C-alpha positions as CSV (number, residue, x, y, z in Angstrom):
1,M,-14.8,10.0,29.3
2,S,-15.8,13.6,28.9
3,D,-12.4,14.6,30.1
4,L,-10.8,12.4,27.4
5,R,-13.1,13.8,24.8
6,D,-12.2,17.4,25.7
7,K,-8.5,16.6,25.7
8,A,-8.6,14.7,22.4
9,L,-10.6,17.5,20.7
10,A,-8.3,20.2,22.0
11,Y,-5.2,18.2,20.9
12,H,-6.5,18.0,17.4
13,E,-7.6,21.7,17.2
14,H,-4.7,23.6,18.8
15,P,-2.3,25.3,18.1
16,K,-3.4,24.6,14.5
17,P,-6.0,22.1,13.2
18,G,-4.9,18.6,12.4
19,K,-1.8,16.5,13.1
20,I,0.4,16.9,10.0
21,S,1.9,19.5,7.7
22,I,4.3,19.7,4.8
23,K,7.7,21.2,5.1
24,P,10.4,21.8,2.3
25,T,13.5,19.6,2.4
26,K,15.7,21.9,0.3
27,P,17.0,25.4,0.9
28,F,14.5,28.0,-0.4
29,T,15.6,31.4,0.7
30,T,17.3,33.0,-2.4
31,A,16.5,33.7,-6.0
32,G,19.0,31.0,-6.9
33,D,17.1,28.5,-4.8
34,L,13.9,29.4,-6.6
35,S,15.5,28.9,-10.0
36,L,16.5,25.4,-9.0
37,A,13.4,24.4,-7.1
38,Y,11.1,25.6,-9.8
39,T,11.6,27.1,-13.3
40,P,14.0,26.8,-15.1
41,G,15.9,24.2,-13.0
42,V,13.0,21.9,-12.4
43,A,12.9,21.1,-16.1
44,E,16.0,18.9,-15.7
45,P,14.5,16.3,-13.4
46,V,11.3,16.4,-15.5
47,L,13.3,15.5,-18.6
48,A,15.3,12.8,-16.7
49,I,12.0,11.2,-15.4
50,A,10.4,11.4,-18.8
51,A,13.3,9.5,-20.2
52,A,13.3,6.8,-17.5
53,E,10.5,6.7,-14.9
54,S,12.7,5.0,-12.3
55,E,14.6,8.3,-12.0
56,A,11.6,9.6,-10.0
57,Y,13.0,7.7,-7.0
58,R,16.3,9.7,-7.5
59,Y,14.9,13.2,-8.0
60,T,11.6,13.3,-6.1
61,N,10.2,12.1,-2.8
62,K,8.3,9.1,-4.4
63,G,10.5,6.5,-2.7
64,N,9.8,7.9,0.8
65,L,6.1,8.8,0.2
66,V,3.2,6.6,1.3
67,A,-0.5,7.1,0.4
68,V,-2.8,6.2,3.4
69,I,-6.1,5.8,1.7
70,T,-9.6,5.1,3.1
71,D,-13.3,5.3,2.1
72,G,-14.3,5.6,5.8
73,S,-16.4,2.4,5.7
74,A,-14.9,0.7,8.7
75,V,-13.1,3.3,10.9
76,L,-11.8,1.9,14.2
77,G,-14.8,0.3,15.9
78,L,-17.0,3.1,14.8
79,G,-18.2,1.6,11.6
80,D,-19.1,3.4,8.4
81,V,-18.5,7.1,9.4
82,G,-17.6,8.2,5.9
83,P,-14.3,9.3,4.3
84,L,-14.1,12.8,5.9
85,A,-14.7,11.5,9.4
86,G,-12.0,9.0,8.8
87,K,-9.4,11.8,8.2
88,P,-8.3,12.1,11.8
89,V,-7.3,8.5,11.8
90,M,-5.5,8.7,8.5
91,E,-3.6,11.8,9.9
92,G,-2.8,9.7,12.9
93,K,-1.3,7.0,10.7
94,A,0.8,9.7,9.0
95,V,2.2,10.7,12.4
96,L,3.1,7.1,13.2
97,F,4.8,6.6,9.8
98,K,6.9,9.7,10.4
99,R,7.7,9.2,14.0
100,F,8.7,5.6,13.8
101,A,10.1,5.2,10.2
102,D,10.7,8.8,8.9
103,L,8.3,8.1,6.1
104,D,6.2,10.9,4.6
105,V,2.4,10.4,4.0
106,F,-0.4,12.0,2.1
107,D,-3.6,11.0,3.7
108,I,-6.3,10.5,1.0
109,E,-10.0,10.2,1.8
110,I,-12.0,9.0,-1.2
111,K,-15.8,9.4,-1.6
112,A,-16.5,7.1,-4.5
113,P,-19.9,6.0,-5.8
114,S,-18.8,2.3,-6.2
115,T,-16.0,-0.1,-5.4
116,E,-14.9,0.1,-9.0
117,A,-14.7,3.9,-8.9
118,F,-12.7,3.7,-5.7
119,I,-10.2,1.3,-7.3
120,E,-9.9,3.5,-10.4
121,T,-9.1,6.5,-8.2
122,V,-6.4,4.7,-6.3
123,V,-4.8,3.3,-9.5
124,N,-4.9,6.7,-11.2
125,I,-3.1,8.5,-8.3
126,A,-0.6,5.6,-7.7
127,P,2.3,7.2,-9.7
128,T,2.7,9.8,-7.0
129,F,3.7,7.3,-4.3
130,G,6.3,4.7,-3.4
131,A,3.7,2.5,-1.6
132,I,0.0,2.4,-0.8
133,N,-1.5,1.7,2.7
134,L,-5.2,0.9,2.5
135,E,-7.0,1.6,5.7
136,D,-10.4,1.2,7.4
137,I,-12.2,-0.3,4.5
138,A,-15.0,-2.7,5.3
139,A,-14.9,-6.4,4.3
140,P,-15.5,-8.0,1.9
141,K,-14.9,-5.1,-0.5
142,C,-11.5,-4.6,1.1
143,F,-10.3,-7.9,-0.4
144,V,-11.6,-6.9,-3.9
145,I,-10.0,-3.5,-3.6
146,E,-6.6,-4.7,-2.5
147,N,-6.4,-7.5,-5.0
148,S,-7.5,-5.3,-7.9
149,V,-5.1,-2.4,-7.0
150,R,-2.2,-4.8,-6.5
151,E,-2.7,-6.2,-10.0
152,R,-2.7,-2.8,-11.6
153,V,0.1,-0.9,-10.0
154,D,3.9,-1.4,-9.7
155,I,4.3,-0.3,-6.1
156,P,3.6,-2.2,-2.8
157,V,0.0,-2.3,-1.7
158,F,-0.8,-3.2,1.9
159,H,-4.2,-3.3,3.7
160,D,-3.1,-2.7,7.3
161,D,-6.4,-3.9,8.9
162,Q,-5.6,-7.3,7.2
163,H,-1.9,-7.8,7.1
164,G,-0.7,-5.5,9.8
165,T,-3.0,-7.1,12.3
166,A,-2.1,-10.6,11.2
167,V,1.6,-9.9,11.6
168,I,1.3,-8.6,15.1
169,V,-1.1,-11.3,16.2
170,C,1.0,-14.1,14.8
171,A,4.2,-12.7,16.3
172,G,2.6,-12.5,19.8
173,L,1.1,-15.9,19.3
174,L,4.4,-17.6,18.4
175,N,5.9,-16.3,21.6
176,S,2.9,-17.2,23.7
177,L,2.9,-20.7,22.4
178,E,6.6,-21.1,23.3
179,L,6.0,-19.8,26.8
180,Q,3.1,-22.2,27.3
181,G,5.2,-25.1,26.1
182,K,3.2,-25.6,22.9
183,R,3.8,-25.5,19.1
184,L,1.9,-23.8,16.4
185,E,1.7,-27.0,14.5
186,G,-1.0,-29.0,16.2
187,A,-2.4,-26.1,18.2
188,R,-6.2,-25.8,18.1
189,I,-7.1,-22.2,17.3
190,V,-10.4,-20.4,17.3
191,V,-10.7,-17.1,15.4
192,L,-13.8,-15.0,16.3
193,G,-14.4,-12.5,13.5
194,A,-14.3,-13.4,9.8
195,G,-13.7,-9.9,8.4
196,A,-10.4,-8.4,7.1
197,A,-8.3,-9.1,10.2
198,G,-9.7,-12.6,11.0
199,I,-9.2,-13.9,7.4
200,A,-5.8,-12.4,7.0
201,T,-4.7,-13.8,10.4
202,T,-5.9,-17.2,9.4
203,R,-4.1,-17.1,6.1
204,L,-0.8,-16.1,7.9
205,L,-1.2,-18.7,10.6
206,I,-1.3,-21.3,7.8
207,A,1.7,-19.8,6.1
208,L,3.6,-20.1,9.5
209,G,2.7,-23.8,9.9
210,S,-0.8,-24.2,11.2
211,K,-3.0,-26.8,9.6
212,R,-6.1,-25.5,8.0
213,E,-8.3,-28.1,9.8
214,D,-6.9,-26.9,13.2
215,I,-8.3,-23.4,12.8
216,I,-12.0,-22.7,13.5
217,L,-13.2,-19.5,12.0
218,V,-16.4,-18.1,13.6
219,D,-18.6,-15.2,12.5
220,R,-21.8,-13.8,14.0
221,K,-23.8,-16.8,12.8
222,G,-21.4,-19.4,14.2
223,V,-18.7,-21.7,13.0
224,I,-17.8,-21.4,9.3
225,H,-18.1,-25.0,8.3
226,T,-18.3,-26.7,4.8
227,G,-22.1,-27.1,5.1
228,R,-22.8,-23.4,5.2
229,T,-24.2,-21.7,2.1
230,D,-24.5,-18.2,3.5
231,V,-20.8,-17.2,3.4
232,N,-18.8,-15.2,0.9
233,I,-15.9,-16.7,-1.1
234,Y,-13.3,-15.3,1.3
235,K,-14.9,-17.1,4.3
236,Q,-15.6,-20.2,2.3
237,A,-11.9,-20.6,1.6
238,Y,-11.4,-21.4,5.3
239,A,-14.5,-23.4,6.0
240,V,-13.7,-26.8,7.7
241,D,-15.6,-30.1,7.9
242,T,-16.6,-30.1,11.5
243,P,-19.7,-30.9,13.7
244,L,-19.0,-27.7,15.7
245,R,-21.6,-25.0,15.3
246,T,-21.3,-22.4,18.1
247,L,-18.5,-20.4,19.6
248,R,-18.8,-22.2,22.9
249,E,-18.5,-25.6,21.2
250,A,-15.4,-24.4,19.3
251,M,-13.8,-23.2,22.5
252,L,-14.0,-26.6,24.2
253,G,-10.4,-27.8,24.3
254,A,-9.0,-25.0,22.2
255,D,-5.4,-24.0,22.8
256,V,-5.8,-20.5,21.4
257,F,-8.6,-17.9,21.1
258,I,-8.1,-14.9,18.8
259,G,-10.9,-12.3,18.9
260,V,-11.1,-9.6,16.2
261,S,-14.8,-9.1,16.5
262,G,-16.7,-7.2,19.2
263,P,-17.1,-6.5,22.9
264,D,-18.1,-9.0,25.6
265,L,-18.7,-12.0,23.3
266,V,-16.6,-14.4,25.4
267,T,-17.8,-15.6,28.8
268,P,-15.7,-16.9,31.7
269,D,-17.2,-20.3,31.1
270,M,-15.8,-20.4,27.5
271,V,-12.4,-19.6,28.9
272,K,-12.7,-22.4,31.5
273,V,-13.4,-25.1,28.9
274,M,-10.2,-24.3,26.9
275,A,-7.2,-26.5,27.0
276,D,-4.6,-26.2,29.8
277,R,-2.2,-23.3,29.5
278,A,-4.5,-21.6,27.0
279,I,-3.9,-18.3,25.1
280,V,-6.5,-15.6,24.9
281,F,-6.1,-12.7,22.5
282,A,-9.2,-10.5,23.0
283,L,-8.5,-7.7,20.5
284,S,-11.8,-5.9,20.1
285,N,-11.1,-2.2,21.0
286,P,-11.7,-0.4,23.2
287,I,-13.8,-3.1,24.8
288,P,-12.3,-6.6,24.4
289,E,-14.3,-9.8,23.8
290,I,-13.5,-10.5,27.5
291,M,-11.7,-8.3,29.9
292,P,-8.3,-9.5,31.2
293,N,-9.4,-9.5,34.8
294,V,-12.5,-11.5,34.0
295,A,-10.5,-14.0,32.0
296,R,-7.8,-14.4,34.6
297,A,-10.4,-14.9,37.3
298,A,-11.7,-17.8,35.3
299,R,-8.2,-19.3,34.7
300,D,-4.8,-18.5,36.2
301,D,-2.8,-20.4,33.6
302,I,-3.6,-18.3,30.5
303,I,-1.5,-15.8,28.6
304,M,-3.7,-12.8,27.8
305,A,-3.4,-10.0,25.2
306,T,-5.7,-7.1,24.2
307,G,-5.6,-4.1,21.9
308,R,-5.5,-1.8,24.8
309,S,-2.5,0.1,26.2
310,D,-3.6,-0.1,29.8
311,F,-3.0,-3.9,30.0
312,P,0.1,-5.9,29.4
313,N,0.6,-7.4,25.9
314,Q,-0.9,-4.7,23.7
315,V,-1.4,-6.0,20.1
316,N,-1.1,-2.8,18.1
317,N,-0.5,-2.4,14.3
318,S,2.0,0.4,14.9
319,L,4.5,-2.3,15.8
320,C,4.3,-3.4,12.1
321,F,3.3,-1.0,9.4
322,P,6.0,1.8,9.8
323,F,8.8,-0.7,9.8
324,L,7.5,-3.0,7.2
325,F,7.0,-0.1,4.8
326,R,10.4,1.2,5.6
327,G,11.8,-2.2,4.7
328,V,10.0,-2.7,1.4
329,L,10.7,0.8,0.2
330,D,14.4,0.6,1.1
331,A,14.6,-2.8,-0.6
332,G,12.8,-1.6,-3.8
333,V,10.1,-4.2,-3.4
334,H,7.1,-3.9,-5.8
335,R,4.8,-6.4,-4.0
336,I,4.4,-7.4,-0.4
337,D,4.2,-11.2,-0.5
338,E,3.7,-13.9,2.1
339,N,7.5,-14.3,2.6
340,I,7.8,-10.6,3.6
341,L,4.9,-11.0,6.1
342,V,6.4,-14.1,7.6
343,A,9.8,-12.3,7.9
344,A,8.2,-9.3,9.7
345,T,6.4,-11.7,12.0
346,R,9.4,-13.6,13.0
347,A,11.5,-10.4,13.4
348,L,9.0,-9.0,15.9
349,A,8.7,-12.3,17.8
350,D,12.5,-12.6,18.1
351,L,13.0,-9.0,19.2
352,A,10.8,-9.6,22.2
353,K,13.3,-12.1,23.5
354,E,16.2,-9.7,23.5
355,P,17.2,-7.6,26.6
356,V,15.1,-4.3,26.6
357,P,17.2,-1.1,26.3
358,P,17.0,1.4,29.1
359,E,15.4,4.1,27.0
360,V,12.4,1.8,26.4
361,L,12.0,1.2,30.2
362,E,12.2,5.0,30.7
363,A,9.6,5.7,28.0
364,Y,7.1,3.3,29.7
365,G,8.0,4.2,33.3
366,V,8.9,0.6,34.3
367,A,11.9,-0.9,36.0
368,E,12.0,-4.1,33.9
369,L,10.6,-5.7,30.8
370,T,11.5,-9.3,30.3
371,F,10.3,-11.9,27.9
372,G,7.5,-13.7,29.6
373,P,3.7,-14.0,30.0
374,D,3.3,-10.2,30.4
375,Y,5.8,-9.3,27.7
376,I,5.3,-11.2,24.4
377,L,5.9,-8.4,22.0
378,P,8.3,-5.5,21.8
379,T,6.9,-2.0,22.5
380,Q,6.2,0.7,19.9
381,F,9.0,2.9,21.2
382,D,11.7,0.2,21.0
383,P,14.4,1.9,18.8
384,R,15.6,-1.5,17.5
385,L,12.4,-2.0,15.5
386,I,13.6,0.3,12.7
387,E,16.7,-1.8,12.3
388,T,15.3,-5.3,12.9
389,V,12.2,-5.5,10.7
390,P,13.7,-3.8,7.6
391,A,16.8,-5.9,7.9
392,R,14.8,-9.1,7.9
393,I,12.8,-7.9,4.9
394,A,16.1,-7.1,3.1
395,E,17.3,-10.6,3.8
396,V,14.2,-12.1,2.2
397,V,14.5,-9.9,-0.9
398,C,18.1,-10.6,-1.3
399,A,17.6,-14.4,-1.0
400,R,14.8,-14.2,-3.6
401,E,17.0,-12.2,-6.0
402,E,19.8,-14.8,-5.5
403,V,17.4,-17.6,-6.4
404,A,16.2,-15.7,-9.4
405,T,19.7,-15.1,-10.6
406,V,20.7,-18.8,-10.2
407,G,17.5,-19.8,-12.1
408,A,18.3,-17.4,-14.9
409,G,21.9,-18.7,-15.0
410,T,20.8,-22.3,-15.4
411,A,18.0,-21.6,-17.9
């Protein structure tokens, strides 16, 4: 671990501190260039944008610029480390946006005295950007922040810890259920962790076809049932009428376990009492709710996924957010709705079933990757992601616009 620490710190310090920088995109070597880039030439796009704000997408980088914003209250699994300590993670997100989708990022770490002040800050700086990625903000205030900002700005707002996680989990789950000979409709699902990721995943599962009563949401106090009076409104929305009270009781006969909680919370016995051909997504990182070798020792018929790169079936948000943002910005979307999340989910699930190109095998140092129990999701370095996910989003947007046009024509 000390070796990893030394390497990680050196990586971030040398040859210059941090992971990102800003570079000009236009020639800037002559007096003529200067006159165009700044005064007097810059007045022309200023006047054009003042006359029509949409011209900002034509004359500035707004349409390719994402704000990655945090208050540092829920950074990785490290908790409330504060906004400045969250900056390395936000810079890391910027690198992923650029590497995978050629999107530019300003990382913004906000120290605000209240949730309301944080919201005001985000809303006030929104005109700079084409989209906003909220990141590492603790629940339940993350729900308030996202909803409030979305209502007040005219650009896409996306909380990756909620929706990015949900998209990847659901894509992997759709494929796992298919491999296990099961369907989402009717599958009994246990979600351990009722924060941002757990609630968003539950919401997307329902959008994809799960029945609300088939999903048991569990927090640190047990099953979220209709008799509980100690849960917030976001958890209460997914409370079910059930006699189940503990995680162990919920796991009995369950087809699916999704953990977005903490380390070592699931025992081998809990895995043993699940249904035949069960699915276990233990996504706490770096230490899962149950390690794959422990789970597989308890059952040899399960499909297993974690958030780690050193085991098969890594569930990682970088499979989603760069490509989803590329898609919504290219399509001119002002709001990321449920239909877009479903489209991204199905695009990722479908791509895993396609033959894997040689450059991906080379990047991961393997001879073969084939759709199956140890390959339920595409890899981050699959070059087809940048084509597949944005294309599916464009289809959804196009279909929505066609419906709107037909409706306007018949009105």
